[in-house]
C-alpha positions in Angstrom: 100.8 94.4 147.7 98.9 94.9 144.5 95.9 92.9 145.7 96.0 94.9 149.3 96.0 98.3 146.9 93.1 97.2 144.9 91.2 96.5 147.9 91.7 100.0 149.8 91.0 101.8 146.4 87.5 99.5 146.2 86.9 100.7 149.7 87.5 104.0 149.3 85.4 104.2 146.0 82.1 102.4 148.3 82.8 104.9 150.6 82.9 107.7 147.9 79.8 106.5 146.4 77.9 106.4 149.5 78.4 109.3 150.9 77.8 111.0 147.7 73.9 109.0 147.8 73.4 109.6 151.4 74.0 113.6 150.3 72.0 113.6 147.3 68.9 112.3 149.2 69.6 114.9 152.3 69.5 118.0 149.6 66.5 116.7 148.1 64.3 115.7 151.5 66.2 118.2 153.9 66.8 120.9 151.7 70.9 120.8 153.3 73.6 118.1 153.3 72.0 117.2 156.8 72.8 115.6 159.8 72.7 111.8 157.7 75.6 113.2 155.7 77.3 115.0 158.4 77.1 111.7 160.1 78.1 109.9 157.2 81.5 112.3 156.9 81.7 111.6 160.6 82.0 107.7 160.1 84.1 107.9 156.5 86.8 110.6 158.0 88.5 107.6 160.5 88.7 105.3 157.2 89.6 108.2 155.2 92.7 108.7 157.0 93.4 105.1 157.9 93.2 104.3 153.9 95.6 107.6 153.4 97.7 105.9 155.9 98.1 102.9 154.6 98.7 104.6 151.2 101.3 106.3 152.1 103.1 103.4 154.0 102.6 101.5 150.7 104.1 104.6 149.0 107.1 104.5 151.1 107.5 100.5 150.9 106.9 100.8 147.2 110.0 103.4 147.2 112.3 101.2 149.4 111.7 98.6 146.8 112.6 100.6 144.3 115.9 102.3 145.8 116.8 98.9 146.8 116.9 97.8 143.1 118.5 100.7 142.1 121.3 100.2 144.8 121.5 96.5 143.5 122.0 97.7 139.8 124.9 100.0 141.0 126.5 97.2 143.0 126.3 95.1 140.2 128.0 98.1 138.0 131.1 98.2 141.0 131.0 94.5 141.1 131.6 94.3 137.0 133.9 97.2 137.8 136.2 96.0 140.0 136.1 92.6 138.4 137.7 94.2 135.3 139.9 96.6 137.3 141.8 93.5 138.4 141.9 91.4 135.4 143.7 94.6 134.2 145.9 94.3 136.9 146.9 90.7 136.8 147.3 91.7 132.8 149.7 94.5 133.6 151.3 92.1 136.4 152.3 89.4 133.8 153.5 92.2 131.3 156.0 92.9 133.8 157.2 89.7 134.5 157.4 89.4 130.9 159.2 92.6 130.3 161.2 91.6 133.5 162.3 88.2 131.9 163.0 89.2 128.3 165.5 92.1 130.2 167.2 89.4 131.9 167.5 87.4 129.2 168.9 90.3 126.9 171.6 91.1 129.4 172.3 87.2 129.9 172.8 87.5 125.6 175.2 90.1 125.8 177.2 88.9 128.8 177.6 85.6 125.8 176.8 86.8 122.5 178.1 83.3 120.8 174.6 81.7 122.5 171.2 81.6 119.9 168.7 80.9 122.5 164.6 79.7 122.0 162.1 80.7 124.2 159.9 77.5 125.1 157.1 77.1 127.8 156.7 74.4 130.4 154.5 71.4 129.5 154.7 69.1 131.8 156.6 67.2 134.4 157.4 63.2 133.8 155.2 60.7 135.9 158.1 58.6 136.9 159.9 58.6 140.1 163.0 57.6 139.0 163.6 60.2 137.0 163.3 64.1 137.0 162.5 65.3 133.5 159.6 67.1 132.0 158.4 68.6 128.1 158.6 71.8 126.8 156.5 72.9 123.3 159.5 72.9 120.9 160.4 70.1 119.1 162.1 69.2 115.5 158.7 70.4 114.0 158.1 74.2 115.4 161.8 74.9 116.5 165.6 74.0 115.9 165.9 72.6 119.0 167.9 69.1 119.1 168.9 66.5 121.3 171.9 67.6 124.1 170.9 70.8 124.1 171.4 72.7 127.3 168.2 74.3 129.2 168.5 77.4 131.2 166.5 80.1 132.3 166.9 83.9 131.6 169.4 84.3 134.3 171.6 81.8 133.1 171.3 78.9 135.4 171.5 75.3 133.9 168.2 73.5 134.1 169.3 70.6 132.3 169.3 68.6 128.9 167.1 68.0 126.2 166.8 64.4 125.7 164.0 63.1 123.1 163.1 65.3 120.6 159.4 65.0 119.3 157.4 66.8 116.3 156.2 69.8 118.7 157.5 68.7 122.4 160.9 67.7 123.8 161.8 65.9 126.9 163.9 67.7 129.3 166.0 65.9 132.2 167.0 68.1 134.7 170.2 68.4 136.6 168.9 66.2 139.5 168.0 63.1 136.9 170.7 60.2 137.5 171.5 60.5 133.7 172.6 64.3 133.8 176.5 64.3 133.9 178.5 67.6 133.2 182.0 69.7 133.8 182.0 71.9 136.6 184.2 74.5 138.4 183.7 74.8 141.9 184.3 78.7 143.6 186.8 81.1 142.5 189.4 77.8 141.6 189.9 76.0 138.1 189.8 72.4 139.5 188.0 70.3 137.9 185.2 68.3 139.2 182.1 66.6 137.3 178.3 67.1 138.3 176.0 63.9 138.7 172.5 63.0 139.3 172.4 60.4 141.9 169.0 59.0 142.9 169.0 59.0 146.4 170.3 62.9 146.5 167.7 63.3 143.9 164.6 62.5 146.3 166.2 65.4 148.5 166.7 67.9 145.5 170.6 67.7 145.5 173.1 66.8 143.0 176.5 65.0 143.4 179.9 67.0 142.7 182.3 64.1 142.1 185.8 63.7 141.2 186.8 66.6 142.8 190.6 67.6 142.2 192.7 66.7 145.4 193.9 70.7 145.5 190.8 71.9 145.1 189.3 74.1 147.9 185.7 73.6 148.4 183.7 75.3 150.7 179.9 75.3 151.5 178.4 78.2 149.5 180.6 78.0 147.2 179.0 78.5 143.6 179.2 75.4 141.3 179.3 76.6 137.4 179.8 74.7 134.3 183.3 74.4 132.9 182.8 73.8 129.1 184.6 70.6 128.7 183.4 68.2 126.4 181.5 71.1 124.4 178.5 70.0 125.2 177.7 72.8 127.4 178.8 76.3 127.6 180.9 77.6 130.1 179.9 79.3 132.9 176.2 78.4 133.5 175.2 78.2 137.0 174.1 75.4 138.7 173.6 75.8 142.2 175.6 76.1 145.5 177.8 73.7 147.7 175.5 72.5 150.7 178.1 70.0 152.1 181.3 67.8 152.0 182.6 64.2 152.1 184.7 61.6 151.9 183.6 58.6 149.7 183.1 55.1 151.6 186.1 53.7 150.2 188.4 56.4 151.5 189.4 57.6 148.3 188.1 61.1 146.8 185.5 63.6 147.9 182.3 64.7 146.8 180.3 67.3 147.6 176.4 67.9 147.5 174.9 70.9 145.5 171.8 72.3 145.8 170.6 73.9 142.1 170.1 77.4 142.3 166.6 76.8 140.5 163.5 76.1 142.4 162.1 73.7 139.4 158.3 73.7 140.7 158.1 77.3 139.9 159.2 76.9 136.4 156.7 78.2 133.7 159.3 79.7 131.1 162.6 78.2 129.6 165.3 79.0 126.9 167.2 76.2 125.0 170.7 77.1 123.8 170.3 75.7 120.4 173.5 77.1 119.2 177.0 78.4 121.1 180.4 78.3 120.5 182.2 75.5 122.3 185.1 75.6 124.8 188.7 75.2 123.3 190.8 73.6 125.9 
């Protein structure tokens, strides 16, 4: 565009010089501008008009390009502002979620003043197909977490139990793991039963409720909670709900399948009960 404008300027300048020379000669020879000058003006007029038109077009093009640059700068500013607003919104959502979690924990703590919970963050799942466990960012060097400690959510839902404690991380087996076992109550009754992991059920996300008292009524949908027997787990931690009831293949005794109350894949933060008052039988 600059090259075209330069050529245009040269043409205009050359035409102006030519008209000036013809006018000078006419005045000196004829005493007036004369017919030659008039002819030159007539010939140059279309050139001047064309030059003016071309100049106007290029001015409009330049103005459009300049306006486009302004619009792009405004778009980039709006895009940056929008990204900042979205980041602030995500941060406010995270803060709201944290506040809700802490509120739930405080309410749970008010119901269980004998509990001492320690906050922990989920690190990774175990790579073994034979277990259902994960690691947390708490160990003996950065907390008072010990082996055997119950692991819960802020709602008081039992997730599992600490097994191996390292310096800065610990392993937690979930209620689905085949090594997990806990005394339990079903529904509103005081009949005793035992929760335990089963390999076949683990693959379907279920737990076995075994050794159910003969006089205990068990129905699908009944809530299962820890009994506190043995002093390993506090009493009243929610585990899940009964799915269905079965008779053992031997024909002796019943067992039920239980679906955990917690969706394990959605875990991010948990709480380890590092101290509690055991149930006195």
